[in-house]
mmCIF file of the C-alpha atoms, coordinates in Angstrom:
data_MODEL
# 
_entry.id   MODEL 
# 
loop_
_atom_site.group_PDB 
_atom_site.id 
_atom_site.type_symbol 
_atom_site.label_atom_id 
_atom_site.label_alt_id 
_atom_site.label_comp_id 
_atom_site.label_asym_id 
_atom_site.label_entity_id 
_atom_site.label_seq_id 
_atom_site.pdbx_PDB_ins_code 
_atom_site.Cartn_x 
_atom_site.Cartn_y 
_atom_site.Cartn_z 
_atom_site.occupancy 
_atom_site.B_iso_or_equiv 
_atom_site.pdbx_formal_charge 
_atom_site.auth_seq_id 
_atom_site.auth_comp_id 
_atom_site.auth_asym_id 
_atom_site.auth_atom_id 
_atom_site.pdbx_PDB_model_num 
ATOM 1   C CA . MET A 1 1   ? 77.802  70.855  73.600  1.00 0.00 ? 1   MET A CA 1 
ATOM 2   C CA . GLU A 1 2   ? 80.952  69.091  75.317  1.00 0.00 ? 2   GLU A CA 1 
ATOM 3   C CA . THR A 1 3   ? 82.464  72.852  75.053  1.00 0.00 ? 3   THR A CA 1 
ATOM 4   C CA . GLN A 1 4   ? 79.548  74.284  76.952  1.00 0.00 ? 4   GLN A CA 1 
ATOM 5   C CA . VAL A 1 5   ? 79.997  71.332  79.951  1.00 0.00 ? 5   VAL A CA 1 
ATOM 6   C CA . LYS A 1 6   ? 83.757  72.366  80.218  1.00 0.00 ? 6   LYS A CA 1 
ATOM 7   C CA . TYR A 1 7   ? 83.140  76.091  80.105  1.00 0.00 ? 7   TYR A CA 1 
ATOM 8   C CA . MET A 1 8   ? 80.154  74.932  83.066  1.00 0.00 ? 8   MET A CA 1 
ATOM 9   C CA . TRP A 1 9   ? 82.868  73.378  85.097  1.00 0.00 ? 9   TRP A CA 1 
ATOM 10  C CA . VAL A 1 10  ? 85.320  76.000  84.756  1.00 0.00 ? 10  VAL A CA 1 
ATOM 11  C CA . VAL A 1 11  ? 82.930  78.803  85.874  1.00 0.00 ? 11  VAL A CA 1 
ATOM 12  C CA . MET A 1 12  ? 81.333  76.587  89.084  1.00 0.00 ? 12  MET A CA 1 
ATOM 13  C CA . PHE A 1 13  ? 85.446  76.504  90.156  1.00 0.00 ? 13  PHE A CA 1 
ATOM 14  C CA . VAL A 1 14  ? 86.271  79.895  89.876  1.00 0.00 ? 14  VAL A CA 1 
ATOM 15  C CA . VAL A 1 15  ? 82.845  80.939  91.791  1.00 0.00 ? 15  VAL A CA 1 
ATOM 16  C CA . SER A 1 16  ? 83.398  78.386  94.360  1.00 0.00 ? 16  SER A CA 1 
ATOM 17  C CA . MET A 1 17  ? 87.296  79.573  94.823  1.00 0.00 ? 17  MET A CA 1 
ATOM 18  C CA . SER A 1 18  ? 85.939  82.999  94.989  1.00 0.00 ? 18  SER A CA 1 
ATOM 19  C CA . ILE A 1 19  ? 83.493  82.000  98.111  1.00 0.00 ? 19  ILE A CA 1 
ATOM 20  C CA . ALA A 1 20  ? 86.148  80.249  99.682  1.00 0.00 ? 20  ALA A CA 1 
ATOM 21  C CA . GLY A 1 21  ? 88.384  83.276  99.398  1.00 0.00 ? 21  GLY A CA 1 
ATOM 22  C CA . LEU A 1 22  ? 85.450  85.498  101.002 1.00 0.00 ? 22  LEU A CA 1 
ATOM 23  C CA . ASN A 1 23  ? 84.718  83.086  103.326 1.00 0.00 ? 23  ASN A CA 1 
ATOM 24  C CA . GLY A 1 24  ? 88.818  83.568  104.808 1.00 0.00 ? 24  GLY A CA 1 
ATOM 25  C CA . VAL A 1 25  ? 89.761  79.904  103.695 1.00 0.00 ? 25  VAL A CA 1 
ATOM 26  C CA . GLU A 1 26  ? 93.087  81.394  102.620 1.00 0.00 ? 26  GLU A CA 1 
ATOM 27  C CA . ALA A 1 27  ? 94.491  80.840  106.026 1.00 0.00 ? 27  ALA A CA 1 
ATOM 28  C CA . THR A 1 28  ? 97.603  83.693  105.805 1.00 0.00 ? 28  THR A CA 1 
ATOM 29  C CA . HIS A 1 29  ? 98.589  85.046  109.381 1.00 0.00 ? 29  HIS A CA 1 
ATOM 30  C CA . ASP A 1 30  ? 98.302  88.578  107.791 1.00 0.00 ? 30  ASP A CA 1 
ATOM 31  C CA . TYR A 1 31  ? 94.447  88.096  107.179 1.00 0.00 ? 31  TYR A CA 1 
ATOM 32  C CA . TYR A 1 32  ? 93.008  88.582  110.644 1.00 0.00 ? 32  TYR A CA 1 
ATOM 33  C CA . GLY A 1 33  ? 95.326  91.299  112.011 1.00 0.00 ? 33  GLY A CA 1 
ATOM 34  C CA . PRO A 1 34  ? 97.654  91.764  115.047 1.00 0.00 ? 34  PRO A CA 1 
ATOM 35  C CA . CYS A 1 35  ? 95.205  89.838  117.433 1.00 0.00 ? 35  CYS A CA 1 
ATOM 36  C CA . GLY A 1 36  ? 94.379  86.812  114.943 1.00 0.00 ? 36  GLY A CA 1 
ATOM 37  C CA . LYS A 1 37  ? 90.643  85.945  114.942 1.00 0.00 ? 37  LYS A CA 1 
ATOM 38  C CA . HIS A 1 38  ? 89.838  87.793  118.013 1.00 0.00 ? 38  HIS A CA 1 
ATOM 39  C CA . ASP A 1 39  ? 88.061  90.891  117.906 1.00 0.00 ? 39  ASP A CA 1 
ATOM 40  C CA . ILE A 1 40  ? 90.489  93.751  119.118 1.00 0.00 ? 40  ILE A CA 1 
ATOM 41  C CA . GLU A 1 41  ? 87.985  95.619  120.621 1.00 0.00 ? 41  GLU A CA 1 
ATOM 42  C CA . LYS A 1 42  ? 86.922  92.317  123.055 1.00 0.00 ? 42  LYS A CA 1 
ATOM 43  C CA . GLU A 1 43  ? 90.971  91.883  123.903 1.00 0.00 ? 43  GLU A CA 1 
ATOM 44  C CA . ALA A 1 44  ? 91.018  95.625  125.272 1.00 0.00 ? 44  ALA A CA 1 
ATOM 45  C CA . GLN A 1 45  ? 87.700  94.762  127.203 1.00 0.00 ? 45  GLN A CA 1 
ATOM 46  C CA . LYS A 1 46  ? 89.691  92.222  129.182 1.00 0.00 ? 46  LYS A CA 1 
ATOM 47  C CA . LEU A 1 47  ? 92.518  94.695  130.134 1.00 0.00 ? 47  LEU A CA 1 
ATOM 48  C CA . SER A 1 48  ? 89.916  96.449  132.281 1.00 0.00 ? 48  SER A CA 1 
ATOM 49  C CA . PRO A 1 49  ? 92.182  95.308  135.399 1.00 0.00 ? 49  PRO A CA 1 
ATOM 50  C CA . CYS A 1 50  ? 94.728  97.433  133.956 1.00 0.00 ? 50  CYS A CA 1 
ATOM 51  C CA . THR A 1 51  ? 93.033  100.637 133.143 1.00 0.00 ? 51  THR A CA 1 
ATOM 52  C CA . TYR A 1 52  ? 93.987  102.747 136.292 1.00 0.00 ? 52  TYR A CA 1 
ATOM 53  C CA . ALA A 1 53  ? 97.517  101.496 136.010 1.00 0.00 ? 53  ALA A CA 1 
ATOM 54  C CA . ALA A 1 54  ? 97.306  102.616 132.465 1.00 0.00 ? 54  ALA A CA 1 
ATOM 55  C CA . LYS A 1 55  ? 96.155  106.253 133.058 1.00 0.00 ? 55  LYS A CA 1 
ATOM 56  C CA . TYR A 1 56  ? 98.394  107.280 136.182 1.00 0.00 ? 56  TYR A CA 1 
ATOM 57  C CA . TRP A 1 57  ? 102.436 106.527 136.345 1.00 0.00 ? 57  TRP A CA 1 
ATOM 58  C CA . ARG A 1 58  ? 102.594 106.110 139.916 1.00 0.00 ? 58  ARG A CA 1 
ATOM 59  C CA . ALA A 1 59  ? 99.405  103.905 139.996 1.00 0.00 ? 59  ALA A CA 1 
ATOM 60  C CA . PRO A 1 60  ? 99.509  100.484 141.819 1.00 0.00 ? 60  PRO A CA 1 
ATOM 61  C CA . VAL A 1 61  ? 99.219  97.839  139.120 1.00 0.00 ? 61  VAL A CA 1 
ATOM 62  C CA . SER A 1 62  ? 96.947  94.762  140.403 1.00 0.00 ? 62  SER A CA 1 
ATOM 63  C CA . GLU A 1 63  ? 98.196  91.134  140.396 1.00 0.00 ? 63  GLU A CA 1 
ATOM 64  C CA . ARG A 1 64  ? 95.322  90.235  138.065 1.00 0.00 ? 64  ARG A CA 1 
ATOM 65  C CA . CYS A 1 65  ? 96.532  93.058  135.619 1.00 0.00 ? 65  CYS A CA 1 
ATOM 66  C CA . CYS A 1 66  ? 100.090 91.821  135.539 1.00 0.00 ? 66  CYS A CA 1 
ATOM 67  C CA . ALA A 1 67  ? 98.858  88.247  134.725 1.00 0.00 ? 67  ALA A CA 1 
ATOM 68  C CA . ILE A 1 68  ? 97.137  89.302  131.702 1.00 0.00 ? 68  ILE A CA 1 
ATOM 69  C CA . ILE A 1 69  ? 99.748  91.542  130.616 1.00 0.00 ? 69  ILE A CA 1 
ATOM 70  C CA . GLU A 1 70  ? 101.990 88.718  131.002 1.00 0.00 ? 70  GLU A CA 1 
ATOM 71  C CA . LYS A 1 71  ? 100.235 86.313  128.462 1.00 0.00 ? 71  LYS A CA 1 
ATOM 72  C CA . LYS A 1 72  ? 99.439  89.299  126.331 1.00 0.00 ? 72  LYS A CA 1 
ATOM 73  C CA . LEU A 1 73  ? 103.250 89.663  125.916 1.00 0.00 ? 73  LEU A CA 1 
ATOM 74  C CA . SER A 1 74  ? 103.519 86.361  123.906 1.00 0.00 ? 74  SER A CA 1 
ATOM 75  C CA . ASN A 1 75  ? 101.824 88.811  121.043 1.00 0.00 ? 75  ASN A CA 1 
ATOM 76  C CA . PRO A 1 76  ? 103.596 92.157  121.693 1.00 0.00 ? 76  PRO A CA 1 
ATOM 77  C CA . GLY A 1 77  ? 102.006 93.614  118.157 1.00 0.00 ? 77  GLY A CA 1 
ATOM 78  C CA . CYS A 1 78  ? 98.331  92.691  119.385 1.00 0.00 ? 78  CYS A CA 1 
ATOM 79  C CA . LEU A 1 79  ? 99.160  94.469  122.758 1.00 0.00 ? 79  LEU A CA 1 
ATOM 80  C CA . CYS A 1 80  ? 100.488 97.562  120.723 1.00 0.00 ? 80  CYS A CA 1 
ATOM 81  C CA . ALA A 1 81  ? 97.077  97.526  118.457 1.00 0.00 ? 81  ALA A CA 1 
ATOM 82  C CA . ILE A 1 82  ? 95.014  97.343  121.922 1.00 0.00 ? 82  ILE A CA 1 
ATOM 83  C CA . LEU A 1 83  ? 96.622  100.433 122.985 1.00 0.00 ? 83  LEU A CA 1 
ATOM 84  C CA . GLN A 1 84  ? 95.176  102.409 119.493 1.00 0.00 ? 84  GLN A CA 1 
ATOM 85  C CA . THR A 1 85  ? 91.618  100.847 120.138 1.00 0.00 ? 85  THR A CA 1 
ATOM 86  C CA . ARG A 1 86  ? 88.592  103.043 120.596 1.00 0.00 ? 86  ARG A CA 1 
ATOM 87  C CA . THR A 1 87  ? 87.920  101.016 124.114 1.00 0.00 ? 87  THR A CA 1 
ATOM 88  C CA . ALA A 1 88  ? 91.545  101.961 125.300 1.00 0.00 ? 88  ALA A CA 1 
ATOM 89  C CA . TYR A 1 89  ? 90.867  105.558 124.009 1.00 0.00 ? 89  TYR A CA 1 
ATOM 90  C CA . ASP A 1 90  ? 87.399  105.994 125.835 1.00 0.00 ? 90  ASP A CA 1 
ATOM 91  C CA . ALA A 1 91  ? 88.803  104.523 129.058 1.00 0.00 ? 91  ALA A CA 1 
ATOM 92  C CA . GLY A 1 92  ? 91.619  107.327 129.291 1.00 0.00 ? 92  GLY A CA 1 
ATOM 93  C CA . VAL A 1 93  ? 94.511  105.138 128.892 1.00 0.00 ? 93  VAL A CA 1 
ATOM 94  C CA . ARG A 1 94  ? 97.782  106.561 128.174 1.00 0.00 ? 94  ARG A CA 1 
ATOM 95  C CA . PRO A 1 95  ? 99.892  104.307 125.865 1.00 0.00 ? 95  PRO A CA 1 
ATOM 96  C CA . GLU A 1 96  ? 103.147 105.918 127.062 1.00 0.00 ? 96  GLU A CA 1 
ATOM 97  C CA . VAL A 1 97  ? 101.553 105.068 130.531 1.00 0.00 ? 97  VAL A CA 1 
ATOM 98  C CA . ALA A 1 98  ? 100.785 101.309 129.212 1.00 0.00 ? 98  ALA A CA 1 
ATOM 99  C CA . ALA A 1 99  ? 103.649 100.712 128.334 1.00 0.00 ? 99  ALA A CA 1 
ATOM 100 C CA . THR A 1 100 ? 105.256 100.596 131.819 1.00 0.00 ? 100 THR A CA 1 
ATOM 101 C CA . ILE A 1 101 ? 103.587 98.325  133.084 1.00 0.00 ? 101 ILE A CA 1 
ATOM 102 C CA . PRO A 1 102 ? 105.361 95.375  132.177 1.00 0.00 ? 102 PRO A CA 1 
ATOM 103 C CA . LYS A 1 103 ? 108.371 96.676  134.050 1.00 0.00 ? 103 LYS A CA 1 
ATOM 104 C CA . ARG A 1 104 ? 105.839 97.903  136.825 1.00 0.00 ? 104 ARG A CA 1 
ATOM 105 C CA . CYS A 1 105 ? 104.660 94.455  136.940 1.00 0.00 ? 105 CYS A CA 1 
ATOM 106 C CA . ASN A 1 106 ? 108.480 93.004  136.847 1.00 0.00 ? 106 ASN A CA 1 
ATOM 107 C CA . ILE A 1 107 ? 107.710 90.588  134.629 1.00 0.00 ? 107 ILE A CA 1 
ATOM 108 C CA . ALA A 1 108 ? 110.978 89.350  133.520 1.00 0.00 ? 108 ALA A CA 1 
ATOM 109 C CA . VAL A 1 109 ? 110.364 87.896  130.270 1.00 0.00 ? 109 VAL A CA 1 
ATOM 110 C CA . ARG A 1 110 ? 109.383 91.431  127.615 1.00 0.00 ? 110 ARG A CA 1 
ATOM 111 C CA . PRO A 1 111 ? 110.127 92.751  124.516 1.00 0.00 ? 111 PRO A CA 1 
ATOM 112 C CA . VAL A 1 112 ? 112.318 95.318  125.469 1.00 0.00 ? 112 VAL A CA 1 
ATOM 113 C CA . GLY A 1 113 ? 112.504 98.071  123.031 1.00 0.00 ? 113 GLY A CA 1 
ATOM 114 C CA . HIS A 1 114 ? 109.729 96.737  121.144 1.00 0.00 ? 114 HIS A CA 1 
ATOM 115 C CA . LYS A 1 115 ? 108.530 99.695  118.439 1.00 0.00 ? 115 LYS A CA 1 
ATOM 116 C CA . CYS A 1 116 ? 104.847 99.926  118.363 1.00 0.00 ? 116 CYS A CA 1 
ATOM 117 C CA . GLY A 1 117 ? 103.682 101.052 114.689 1.00 0.00 ? 117 GLY A CA 1 
ATOM 118 C CA . GLY A 1 118 ? 101.178 103.489 113.714 1.00 0.00 ? 118 GLY A CA 1 
ATOM 119 C CA . LYS A 1 119 ? 100.241 106.084 116.260 1.00 0.00 ? 119 LYS A CA 1 
ATOM 120 C CA . TYR A 1 120 ? 102.229 105.345 119.040 1.00 0.00 ? 120 TYR A CA 1 
ATOM 121 C CA . ASN A 1 121 ? 105.875 104.452 118.225 1.00 0.00 ? 121 ASN A CA 1 
ATOM 122 C CA . PHE A 1 122 ? 107.318 103.711 121.396 1.00 0.00 ? 122 PHE A CA 1 
ATOM 123 C CA . ALA A 1 123 ? 111.319 104.172 119.865 1.00 0.00 ? 123 ALA A CA 1 
ATOM 124 C CA . CYS A 1 124 ? 110.557 107.704 119.146 1.00 0.00 ? 124 CYS A CA 1 
ATOM 125 C CA . CYS A 1 125 ? 109.422 111.199 120.930 1.00 0.00 ? 125 CYS A CA 1 
ATOM 126 C CA . SER A 1 126 ? 109.093 112.019 124.688 1.00 0.00 ? 126 SER A CA 1 
ATOM 127 C CA . PHE A 1 127 ? 108.885 108.189 125.662 1.00 0.00 ? 127 PHE A CA 1 
ATOM 128 C CA . HIS A 1 128 ? 111.846 106.879 123.975 1.00 0.00 ? 128 HIS A CA 1 
ATOM 129 C CA . TYR A 1 129 ? 113.699 105.375 127.123 1.00 0.00 ? 129 TYR A CA 1 
ATOM 130 C CA . LEU A 1 130 ? 110.387 103.074 128.243 1.00 0.00 ? 130 LEU A CA 1 
ATOM 131 C CA . ASP A 1 131 ? 111.208 99.530  128.466 1.00 0.00 ? 131 ASP A CA 1 
ATOM 132 C CA . PHE A 1 132 ? 108.163 97.923  126.837 1.00 0.00 ? 132 PHE A CA 1 
# 
């Protein structure tokens, strides 16, 4: 009988830890992705004031867009991920043009030479000269 009780406690412990793990209790920084707990598609939608400037090289960049980009630059990995979202693609955003927005906004503190992984690597190809 005593063995069954110990076995039951072990099973309950394992089940409870499994449930906790499935609910995201482990809290590692890589668990949620480059934008933390935020939905990346919703984060892309927040950049809608920048859509026109992210399509055309010579388009003026609005003050609202510059303010949003300046805040987003605190996490360049998230900004890179946003450039690869379905929302950005559907809006016609060109990542090689969008990467020039921080410089076009004259933002003093920006991650110069930041490499976006995956589909768009800002350190290679035809837009290696961009100052992201």
